[in-house]
C-alpha positions in Angstrom: -27.2 -15.6 43.9 -24.6 -16.0 41.1 -25.7 -15.2 37.6 -29.1 -13.5 38.5 -29.9 -10.0 38.1 -32.8 -8.3 39.3 -35.4 -5.9 37.5 -38.2 -3.8 38.8 -41.5 -4.2 37.0 -43.1 -0.9 38.6 -44.1 1.6 36.0 -41.4 4.3 36.0 -38.8 2.2 37.3 -36.1 3.1 40.2 -37.6 6.8 40.3 -41.0 5.6 41.2 -39.6 3.2 43.5 -37.7 5.9 45.3 -40.8 8.3 45.4 -43.0 5.3 46.9 -40.6 4.2 49.4 -40.1 7.6 50.8 -43.8 8.3 50.8 -44.2 4.8 52.9 -41.4 5.7 55.1 -43.2 9.1 55.9 -46.4 6.9 56.7 -44.7 4.6 59.0 -43.0 7.8 60.8 -46.6 9.1 61.3 -47.9 5.8 62.6 -45.0 5.8 65.3 -45.9 9.1 66.4 -49.4 8.3 66.7 -48.8 5.4 69.0 -46.4 7.1 71.4 -49.5 7.9 73.8 -49.8 4.2 74.3 -49.4 3.6 78.1 -47.6 -0.1 77.8 -44.1 -0.4 76.1 -44.9 -3.7 74.8 -48.1 -2.4 72.8 -45.9 0.3 71.4 -43.3 -2.1 70.2 -46.1 -4.7 68.8 -48.0 -1.9 67.0 -44.7 0.0 65.5 -43.1 -3.4 64.5 -46.5 -5.0 62.7 -47.0 -1.4 61.1 -43.3 -1.4 59.7 -43.7 -4.9 58.4 -46.8 -4.3 56.9 -45.6 -1.3 55.1 -42.6 -3.0 53.8 -44.7 -5.9 52.6 -46.9 -3.4 50.6 -43.8 -1.7 49.2 -42.2 -5.1 48.0 -45.2 -6.0 46.3 -45.6 -2.8 44.7 -42.3 -3.1 43.2 -42.8 -6.4 41.3 -39.0 -7.6 41.9 -38.1 -10.1 39.0 -34.9 -12.2 38.8 -33.7 -12.7 35.4 -30.8 -15.2 34.4 -29.3 -16.4 31.2 -29.0 -20.2 30.7 -26.4 -22.1 28.5 -26.1 -25.4 27.2 -22.9 -27.4 26.5 -22.8 -28.6 22.8 -20.0 -30.6 21.1 -18.2 -27.9 19.2 -16.2 -28.0 16.0 -12.4 -28.5 15.9 -10.5 -26.2 13.6 -6.8 -27.3 12.5 -4.6 -24.3 11.6 -1.5 -25.5 9.6 1.5 -23.1 9.0 2.3 -22.8 5.3 5.2 -20.4 5.4 8.5 -21.3 4.0 10.3 -21.7 7.5 8.6 -25.1 7.6 10.9 -26.5 5.1 13.6 -26.1 7.3 15.7 -29.1 8.7 16.0 -30.3 12.4 17.6 -33.0 14.3 14.9 -35.5 13.1 14.1 -34.1 9.8 12.6 -31.1 8.1 9.3 -29.4 9.9 7.1 -30.1 7.0 7.8 -33.9 7.6 6.8 -33.4 11.1 3.7 -31.8 9.8 2.7 -34.8 7.7 3.5 -37.4 10.2 1.0 -35.4 12.8 -1.8 -35.2 10.4 -1.4 -38.7 9.0 -1.7 -39.8 12.8 -4.7 -37.8 13.3 -6.3 -39.0 10.2 -5.5 -42.6 11.2 -7.3 -42.0 14.5 -10.4 -41.2 12.5 -12.7 -39.7 15.2 -12.5 -36.1 14.2 -13.1 -34.6 10.8 -12.0 -30.8 11.4 -12.0 -27.9 9.6 -8.7 -26.9 7.8 -7.0 -23.9 7.2 -3.4 -23.2 5.7 -1.9 -19.8 6.8 1.2 -17.8 5.9 0.8 -14.6 3.8 -2.9 -15.1 4.0 -5.5 -17.7 5.3 -7.6 -19.9 3.3 -9.5 -23.4 3.6 -8.0 -26.5 2.8 -9.5 -30.2 2.4 -8.6 -32.8 5.3 -8.2 -35.7 3.0 -5.0 -35.8 1.3 -3.7 -32.7 3.3 -0.4 -34.5 4.3 0.5 -35.6 0.4 -0.3 -32.0 -0.8 1.3 -30.0 2.0 4.1 -27.9 0.2 4.7 -24.6 2.5 6.1 -21.7 0.2 4.3 -18.5 1.7 6.7 -15.8 2.3 5.3 -14.6 5.8 4.0 -16.2 9.2 0.8 -14.3 10.5 -0.4 -16.1 13.4 -2.9 -13.2 14.4 -4.5 -13.0 11.0 -5.0 -16.5 10.9 -6.9 -16.8 14.3 -8.9 -13.8 13.6 -10.0 -15.4 10.3 -11.0 -18.8 11.7 -12.8 -17.0 14.9 -14.7 -14.7 12.2 -15.5 -17.5 9.7 -19.0 -18.3 9.2 -18.7 -22.3 8.5 -22.3 -23.2 9.8 -20.5 -25.0 12.6 -19.7 -23.6 16.1 -15.7 -23.9 16.7 -15.0 -25.3 20.2 -11.2 -25.8 19.9 -8.4 -24.6 17.5 -5.3 -26.6 17.0 -2.6 -24.3 15.8 0.3 -26.2 14.1 3.4 -23.7 13.7 6.8 -23.2 14.1 6.0 -19.9 15.8 8.4 -18.1 13.6 6.3 -14.6 13.8 7.9 -12.0 15.7 5.3 -9.6 15.8 3.2 -12.2 17.8 1.9 -10.9 21.3 -0.7 -12.9 23.3 -1.8 -9.9 25.4 -2.7 -8.2 22.2 -5.0 -10.8 21.0 -7.8 -10.3 23.3 -8.5 -14.0 23.8 -10.2 -15.3 27.0 -11.8 -18.4 28.2 -15.3 -17.3 26.6 -14.2 -18.6 23.3 -12.8 -21.7 21.6 -9.8 -23.4 23.5 -6.6 -22.6 21.5 -4.1 -25.7 21.4 -0.5 -24.8 20.0 1.6 -27.4 18.5 5.1 -26.1 18.2 7.1 -27.7 15.3 10.7 -27.7 16.3 10.0 -26.1 19.5 12.5 -28.7 21.1 15.3 -27.9 18.5 16.5 -24.4 18.6 18.5 -23.2 15.5 22.0 -22.1 15.3 21.8 -19.2 12.4 23.4 -15.9 11.3 21.0 -13.9 8.9 20.2 -10.5 7.2 17.1 -10.1 8.6 16.3 -6.9 6.4 17.5 -4.2 4.2 16.6 -0.5 4.1 17.5 1.6 1.3 15.8 4.4 -1.0 14.6 2.7 -4.1 15.5 5.7 -6.0 19.2 6.8 -6.1 21.0 9.4 -8.0 24.3 9.5 -10.0 27.2 10.8 -8.0 25.2 11.1 -4.9 25.9 9.0 -2.0 23.2 6.4 -1.0 22.9 4.3 2.3 21.9 0.8 2.6 21.0 -0.4 6.0 21.2 -3.9 6.9 19.8 -5.5 10.2 21.4 -8.7 10.8 21.2 -11.3 14.0 22.6 -14.5 15.3 20.8 -17.1 17.2 21.8 -20.3 19.3 25.6 -20.9 19.5 26.4 -18.6 16.6 25.7 -15.4 18.7 29.1 -16.0 20.0 30.8 -16.0 16.7 32.4 -13.4 14.5 29.8 -12.0 12.3 31.2 -10.6 9.0 28.9 -8.6 6.5 29.9 -8.0 3.0 28.2 -5.8 0.3 28.6 -7.0 -3.3 27.8 -4.9 -6.4 27.4 -7.3 -9.5 30.1 -9.7 -8.9 32.6 -7.2 -7.0 33.1 -7.0 -3.2 32.5 -3.7 -2.2 32.9 -3.3 1.3 33.1 -5.7 4.3 32.4 -4.8 8.3 32.5 -6.8 11.2 28.9 -6.5 13.0 28.8 -5.8 16.8 25.8 -7.5 18.3 23.8 -6.5 21.1 22.5 -8.3 24.1 19.6 -9.5 22.0 22.1 -11.1 19.0 20.8 -8.2 16.8 23.0 -5.4 14.9 22.4 -2.7 12.3 25.3 -2.2 9.8 25.3 0.5 7.3 27.0 0.9 3.7 27.3 3.9 1.8 27.4 3.6 -2.0 27.8 6.1 -5.0 26.0 5.0 -8.3 27.9 5.8 -11.4 25.5 5.3 -14.2 21.6 5.7 -14.5 19.7 2.6 -14.4 19.0 -0.4 -12.2 21.7 -1.1 -9.5 21.6 -4.6 -7.8 23.4 -4.7 -4.6 23.9 -7.8 -2.3 24.3 -8.0 1.6 25.9 -11.3 2.3 27.0 -12.9 5.5 29.9 -15.8 4.5 28.0 -19.0 5.8 29.8 -21.0 8.5 29.9 -24.5 8.7 27.6 -24.5 11.7 24.9 -22.0 10.4 21.7 -24.4 9.7 19.9 -21.8 7.5 22.6 -20.6 4.9 19.7 -19.3 2.7 19.0 -16.5 4.9 22.6 -15.0 4.5 22.1 -13.0 1.5 19.6 -10.1 0.8 19.3 -7.9 -2.2 18.7 -4.2 -2.6 17.5 -3.1 -6.0 18.3 0.8 -6.7 16.6 2.6 -9.6 19.6 5.4 -10.4 18.4 8.7 -12.1 19.8 12.2 -12.3 19.0 14.0 -8.8 17.5 16.9 -11.1 16.5 17.2 -14.6 18.7 18.8 -16.9 17.4 21.1 -19.4 19.4 22.9 -22.2 17.1 25.9 -23.6 18.6 27.6 -26.6 17.0 30.9 -27.3 17.4 33.0 -30.7 16.8 36.2 -29.1 15.0 37.7 -25.8 11.5 37.8 -25.7 8.5 37.4 -23.3 8.0 34.1 -24.3 11.6 33.1 -23.6 11.7 35.1 -20.3 8.5 33.4 -19.0 9.6 29.9 -19.6 13.0 30.4 -18.2 11.8 32.0 -15.2 9.5 29.0 -14.7 12.0 26.4 -15.3 14.7 28.4 -13.0 11.9 28.3 -10.1 11.7 24.7 -10.3 13.7 23.2 -7.7 13.8 19.8 -9.6 15.3 21.3 -12.6 19.0 22.0 -13.5 18.6 24.7 -16.2 21.2 25.5 -18.7 20.1 28.3 -21.0 21.5 30.3 -23.7 20.3 33.7 -25.7 22.3 33.7 -28.8 23.3 37.4 -29.3 26.5 37.0 -31.1 27.4 34.4 -33.9 31.0 33.2 -34.2 31.2 35.0 -37.9 30.4 38.3 -36.3 33.4 40.6 -36.9 34.7 42.5 -34.1 37.9 44.6 -33.8 38.7 43.7 -30.1 40.1 40.3 -28.8 37.5 37.6 -27.8 38.5 37.8 -24.0 37.5 41.4 -24.0 34.2 40.9 -25.3 31.0 40.8 -22.8 29.3 38.4 -25.4 31.0 35.2 -26.4 30.2 33.1 -29.4 27.8 30.3 -28.8 29.6 27.3 -27.4 28.1 24.7 -29.6 31.3 22.4 -29.7 31.2 22.2 -25.9 27.4 21.5 -25.8 26.5 19.4 -28.4 29.7 17.2 -28.9 30.9 17.0 -25.0 27.9 17.5 -23.1 24.5 16.9 -25.1 24.1 13.2 -23.5 24.1 14.8 -20.0 21.0 16.6 -20.9 17.3 15.2 -20.3 15.7 17.6 -22.5 16.8 19.9 -25.1 14.5 23.0 -26.1 15.1 25.2 -29.2 12.9 28.3 -28.6 12.9 30.5 -31.6 16.6 29.6 -32.8 18.2 29.6 -36.1 21.0 27.3 -36.2 22.5 28.3 -39.3 24.5 31.4 -38.2 26.1 29.6 -35.5 27.6 27.0 -37.8 25.6 24.4 -36.5 25.0 22.2 -39.3 27.3 19.5 -38.6 25.5 19.0 -35.0 22.1 18.5 -36.0 22.7 14.8 -36.6 24.1 14.4 -33.0 21.0 16.1 -31.7 18.8 13.6 -33.9 20.8 10.6 -32.8 20.6 11.8 -29.0 16.7 12.0 -29.2 16.5 8.5 -31.2 18.5 7.0 -28.2 16.1 8.1 -25.5 16.4 12.1 -25.2 13.6 14.2 -25.3 13.5 17.5 -28.0 10.8 20.5 -28.1 10.9 23.2 -30.5 8.9 26.5 -29.9 7.8 28.6 -32.4 8.7 32.1 -33.7 10.0 33.8 -36.9 13.5 31.6 -36.2 11.6 28.2 -36.0 10.4 25.3 -37.9 10.4 26.2 -41.6 11.0 29.8 -40.9 14.4 28.8 -38.9 15.4 26.5 -42.2 14.9 23.2 -40.3 13.0 21.6 -43.2 15.0 18.6 -44.5 17.4 18.7 -41.8 18.1 15.8 -39.3 16.1 18.0 -36.7 12.8 17.4 -38.9 13.4 13.8 -38.7 12.7 13.9 -34.9 10.1 16.6 -34.7 6.6 15.1 -34.8 5.5 17.6 -37.8 6.3 17.6 -41.5 7.7 21.5 -42.2 7.0 22.2 -45.8 7.5 25.7 -46.8 7.5 28.7 -44.5 4.4 30.4 -43.7 2.9 32.4 -40.6 -0.7 32.5 -39.6 -1.5 36.1 -38.4 -4.1 37.6 -35.9 -5.5 36.2 -32.4 -7.0 32.8 -31.6 -7.4 30.6 -28.6 -6.2 27.2 -29.1 -8.7 24.3 -29.1 -7.9 21.2 -27.5 -8.3 18.0 -29.4 -11.8 16.1 -28.2 -10.2 12.9 -28.5 -7.1 13.7 -26.6 -8.3 15.8 -23.8 -7.3 13.1 -21.5 -3.7 13.5 -22.2 -1.8 14.8 -19.3 -0.2 17.7 -21.1 -3.4 19.6 -22.1 -5.7 17.9 -19.0 -6.2 21.1 -17.2 -9.3 19.9 -15.5 -10.6 16.8 -13.7 -12.6 15.6 -16.6 -12.7 16.4 -20.4 -15.9 18.6 -20.2 -13.8 20.8 -17.9 -10.7 20.7 -19.7 -12.1 21.8 -23.0 -14.0 24.6 -21.1 -10.5 25.8 -19.5 -8.7 25.9 -22.7 -11.8 28.0 -24.5 -11.2 30.5 -21.5 -7.4 31.0 -21.4 -6.1 34.4 -23.0 -6.0 34.5 -26.8 -2.5 33.5 -28.6 -1.0 36.2 -31.4 0.4 34.3 -34.5 1.4 30.6 -35.0 3.9 29.1 -37.4 2.3 27.0 -40.1 3.3 23.5 -40.8 2.7 21.0 -43.2 1.0 18.8 -40.8 1.7 16.1 -38.4 3.6 12.8 -38.8 1.9 9.3 -38.9 1.6 8.4 -35.3 2.0 12.0 -33.7 -0.5 13.1 -31.5 -2.4 16.6 -32.3 -3.2 18.1 -28.8 -4.2 21.5 -29.8 -5.6 23.2 -33.0 -6.1 26.4 -34.5 -9.9 27.1 -34.4 -10.0 28.4 -37.9 -6.8 28.2 -40.0 -6.5 25.0 -42.0 -3.4 23.1 -43.4 -3.5 19.8 -45.5 -7.3 19.3 -45.4 -7.5 19.8 -41.6 -7.2 22.4 -38.9 -3.6 23.9 -38.5 -1.9 21.9 -35.4 -0.6 24.2 -32.6 0.7 21.5 -30.2 1.6 18.0 -31.4 3.9 15.5 -29.3 5.2 12.2 -30.7 8.1 9.4 -30.6 11.2 9.7 -32.2 13.1 6.3 -31.9 13.3 5.7 -28.2 12.7 9.4 -27.4 10.2 11.9 -27.4 9.6 15.3 -29.0 7.2 18.1 -29.1 6.4 21.0 -31.3 4.6 24.3 -30.2 3.8 26.4 -33.3 3.5 29.6 -31.3 5.7 31.8 -29.4 2.9 33.4 -27.3 2.3 30.5 -24.5 3.5 33.2 -22.1 -0.1 35.1 -22.7 -1.4 32.1 -20.4 0.4 33.3 -17.6 -2.1 36.1 -17.2 -6.0 35.7 -16.8 -8.3 36.9 -19.6 -10.4 39.9 -18.8 -13.7 37.7 -18.0 -12.5 34.7 -16.5 -10.1 33.8 -13.4 -8.1 31.1 -15.2 -4.3 31.7 -16.2 -1.1 31.8 -14.6 -1.7 28.2 -12.6 -2.8 26.6 -15.9 0.6 28.2 -17.5 2.6 26.3 -15.2 0.6 23.3 -15.0 0.9 23.1 -18.9 4.7 23.6 -18.9 5.6 21.4 -15.9 3.4 18.4 -17.7 5.1 19.2 -20.9 8.4 19.0 -19.5 7.3 15.8 -17.1 6.0 14.0 -20.3 9.0 14.4 -22.4 11.4 13.2 -19.8 9.1 10.1 -19.2 8.0 10.9 -15.6 6.5 7.5 -14.7 3.3 9.1 -12.9 2.3 10.6 -16.3 2.7 7.0 -18.3 -0.7 5.9 -19.7 -0.3 2.4 -18.7 1.4 1.2 -14.9 1.6 -1.8 -13.1 3.1 -2.7 -9.8 3.7 -5.4 -7.5 2.3 -5.8 -4.2 6.1 -6.0 -2.8 9.5 -5.2 -4.1 11.0 -8.5 -3.0 10.1 -12.3 -3.2 11.3 -15.6 -2.2 11.5 -18.0 -4.8 8.5 -19.6 -6.2 6.4 -17.3 -3.8 3.3 -15.8 -4.5 3.1 -12.2 -5.8 0.1 -9.9 -6.9 0.5 -7.8 -10.0 -1.8 -5.0 -10.4 -2.1 -2.0 -12.7 -4.2 0.3 -14.8 -4.0 0.3 -18.8 -4.5 3.2 -20.9 -3.8 3.7 -24.6 -1.8 6.4 -26.1 -4.9 8.7 -25.8 -5.0 7.9 -22.1 -8.5 6.1 -22.7 -8.9 3.2 -20.3 -8.0 -0.1 -22.3 -11.2 -1.9 -21.2 -11.5 -5.6 -22.0 -7.9 -5.9 -23.2 -6.4 -9.2 -23.2 -3.2 -8.7 -21.6 -0.1 -11.1 -21.3 2.4 -10.8 -18.5 5.8 -11.9 -19.0 8.9 -12.2 -16.7 12.4 -10.8 -18.0 15.0 -12.2 -18.3 13.1 -15.5 -18.9 14.0 -18.9 -20.9 10.2 -19.2 -21.3 8.7 -17.5 -24.3 4.9 -18.3 -23.4 3.4 -15.8 -20.9 3.2 -16.4 -17.1 -0.5 -15.2 -17.3 -3.1 -14.0 -19.7 -5.7 -11.9 -18.3 -8.3 -9.7 -19.3 -8.9 -5.8 -18.2 -12.1 -4.7 -16.6 -14.1 -1.5 -17.9 -11.7 0.6 -16.2 -8.6 -0.8 -17.5 -7.6 -2.6 -14.3 -6.3 -5.7 -13.9 -5.0 -7.9 -11.0 -3.5 -11.2 -10.8 -1.6 -13.6 -8.6 1.6 -15.2 -10.0 4.6 -17.3 -8.8 7.8 -15.5 -8.5 10.6 -16.9 -10.7 12.5 -20.1 -9.1 15.8 -18.5 -9.5 16.9 -15.6 -7.5 17.9 -12.2 -9.2 16.5 -8.9 -10.6 13.4 -9.4 -12.8 10.7 -7.0 -14.6 7.2 -7.9 -15.0 6.2 -6.6 -18.5 2.5 -6.3 -19.6 1.8 -6.7 -23.5 -1.2 -6.1 -25.5 -1.3 -7.9 -29.0 2.3 -7.9 -28.9 3.1 -4.5 -27.8 4.9 -3.8 -24.4 2.4 -1.5 -22.5 4.1 -1.2 -19.1 6.6 -2.7 -16.7 8.0 -3.0 -13.2 11.0 -4.3 -11.5 11.2 -6.7 -8.4 13.8 -8.8 -6.9 13.7 -12.7 -6.2 16.0 -13.7 -3.5 16.4 -17.3 -1.8 16.1 -16.0 1.8 12.9 -13.9 1.5 11.4 -12.3 4.5 10.1 -15.5 5.9 13.3 -17.1 6.5 15.2 -13.9 7.3 13.9 -13.6 11.0 13.4 -17.2 12.3 13.0 -16.3 16.1 10.5 -18.7 17.3 7.8 -17.3 19.9 6.7 -20.5 21.9 6.1 -18.4 25.1 3.5 -16.4 23.4 1.8 -19.3 22.0 1.9 -21.0 25.4 0.4 -17.8 26.7 -2.4 -17.9 24.3 -3.1 -21.7 25.0 -3.2 -20.7 28.7 -5.5 -17.9 28.3 -8.1 -20.0 26.3 -7.7 -23.0 28.4 -6.0 -24.9 25.8 -2.6 -26.9 25.7 0.9 -26.3 24.2 3.1 -28.8 22.9 6.7 -28.5 21.8 7.4 -31.9 20.9 5.2 -33.7 18.2 5.7 -36.8 19.9 3.8 -35.6 22.8 0.7 -34.2 20.9 -2.4 -36.6 21.6 -5.0 -37.8 19.1 -7.3 -35.0 17.8 -10.2 -36.2 19.7 -8.3 -35.3 22.9 -8.1 -31.8 21.8 -11.8 -31.4 20.8 -14.0 -29.6 23.4 -17.5 -28.5 24.0 -18.6 -24.8 23.5 -21.5 -23.0 25.3 -24.2 -21.9 23.5 -27.2 -19.5 24.8 -30.5 -21.3 25.6 -32.5 -18.3 26.7 -33.5 -16.4 29.8 -34.8 -17.6 33.0 -37.0 -15.2 35.2 -39.0 -15.7 38.3 -40.8 -13.1 40.6 -40.0 -14.5 44.1 -42.1 -11.7 46.0 -45.3 -12.4 43.8 -46.1 -15.9 44.6 -49.3 -16.7 46.8 -47.4 -17.4 50.1 -45.5 -14.2 50.2 -49.0 -12.4 49.6 -50.8 -14.7 52.1 -48.1 -13.7 54.6 -48.4 -9.8 53.9 -52.3 -10.3 54.3 -51.6 -12.0 57.7 -49.2 -8.9 58.8 -51.7 -6.4 57.9 -54.9 -8.4 59.3 -52.9 -8.9 62.6 -52.0 -5.1 63.0 -55.9 -4.3 62.3 -57.0 -6.8 64.9 -54.3 -5.6 67.6 -55.4 -1.9 66.9 -59.1 -2.8 67.1 -58.7 -4.8 70.6 -56.6 -2.0 72.2 -58.9 0.5 71.4 -57.1 2.3 68.3 -58.7 3.3 65.2 
């Protein structure tokens, strides 16, 4: 009996049934044994058969067999219409654009007026739409086609109406779609596929995708790989691929296509300067190419130096110099150039220079020829005067103000003791020098409470643990006295007791100098942090973390910037949706909660922001924007009260991922329709009215059960069999 399932009502279920069945079988075997003495064979057969039937009847009654079946009812199901909103729907065919075909189809359905469906637009994401006015407002612009996500969205949506059929209107340009991976079947809504342009195959050559490292290095070759393809009649034509940098043609290769019409070409580029480098991979458009928009893609490389170049100039050997130099040499990302100044150019010698083991300090070579090649310059207990460097100090100041980094570390030849007061170097230091002076004695530097989140001093996951860690580090010995921090500078570490200018003496100060950054550490004893204190386990790791963060902060490591924003992708089509998200913190690395933030595109002819939003309590923001309408390289810039806070780069191109790979998969859509009991149409003219595509859906109506062995007739039969057995046994003289 189709659809029925049987259940046992006897307590204990199948276990009790087995035990009872075996017991009754044994009883019947005993009965057969007892009638073997009956002389007539006819009587033996009658008694054995009736006894067996009686025991079986009792057994079936005891089992309480119940038949159960779930029932369904057919109800009129709702109809959902899914309309492809991706940019590929703007392409033209032999009979007009695809979006015009969609408008024509919708208007025809609306004129029929028998069905008011649930309507969804899908592309990069799926969202609901209004049926009335859909044709007039249809403007496809999404950058991707995700059919699977759209179907999953509709099937999971709680609309208050059961969906009996889904009508999918799309060009099928979703190369990732696989019908066998969808898990659809006859038990769900019927999916009808209307393939727009399915009867009009394209002739097209395209750059499908680019793969390049987002970060490149000056003088180091980088690879740009381009996946290209040709479809239709253009598969048999020559496919030339060019690489352009700015307005120059750099390279050209001839792509060799495989049997599927695809190929990968590789270009090697060597950036020559720091900054952003925009490369374009281009296929010269043929007259027969129906989609010339997808013949060019752009790759944006952020070009930096492969390693940080650090110049360390030390006045004399010391433990502090040794430990810092050792740390920088062990850091694989740092290219260290260091000098110990043991001989000045004015030192008198009787031997020729080329016979000396110690050469004069190469001031002219370092500070005139190669200064700009360094990311960070460190003066460690260094006095410039004996080395005739006074004429080079303005060059160091200009280097920092143009975007370089500078740090001065204390000692008896640094700060005012090194005669830097009033020099161009003081202009870029974050402290005022004043008169020479030294603070004697041991002390433990204390982190400023309001700046304990600053990455240079944040040695713990929260401010409280950071302050406790600094209190546990080994004590320092001695410090340089300065007049105080400059306006806008940040005092990260202070002396616990000594006071200068009305406040506690600063030990570590950082600040801006033009477009560059500088730091002043008023002690030459940080090497002591390399060792654990007597009663604690901190040290060593904290020393390396401190100096690593200091170097990274001074050289503007993006991961240590207080404010950061990002885009959800690196490249977009013109006028495409883009999501900008980020976290804003102020200079003290405190969240900018509730900050009114303006977002701008650069470059742009518009002075007005593209969006004005407010950050949440954690300083986070998220906004959906429309990308610029003109292709090129852009930056999205976040400003608060007119001050730039953060920026991120992205690329706008006419092609985008959506137009790059236009090979439709109508066979997959046909397979989905077949699996779900739907229909597939490759020609809009063949699509029937929407009411013809509506269908019913099954809905559970409850359970039906019956007990066929518990009705009176079966009970009467059992009583009859048992009575007949008893009568025959009495008549034939058996008990």
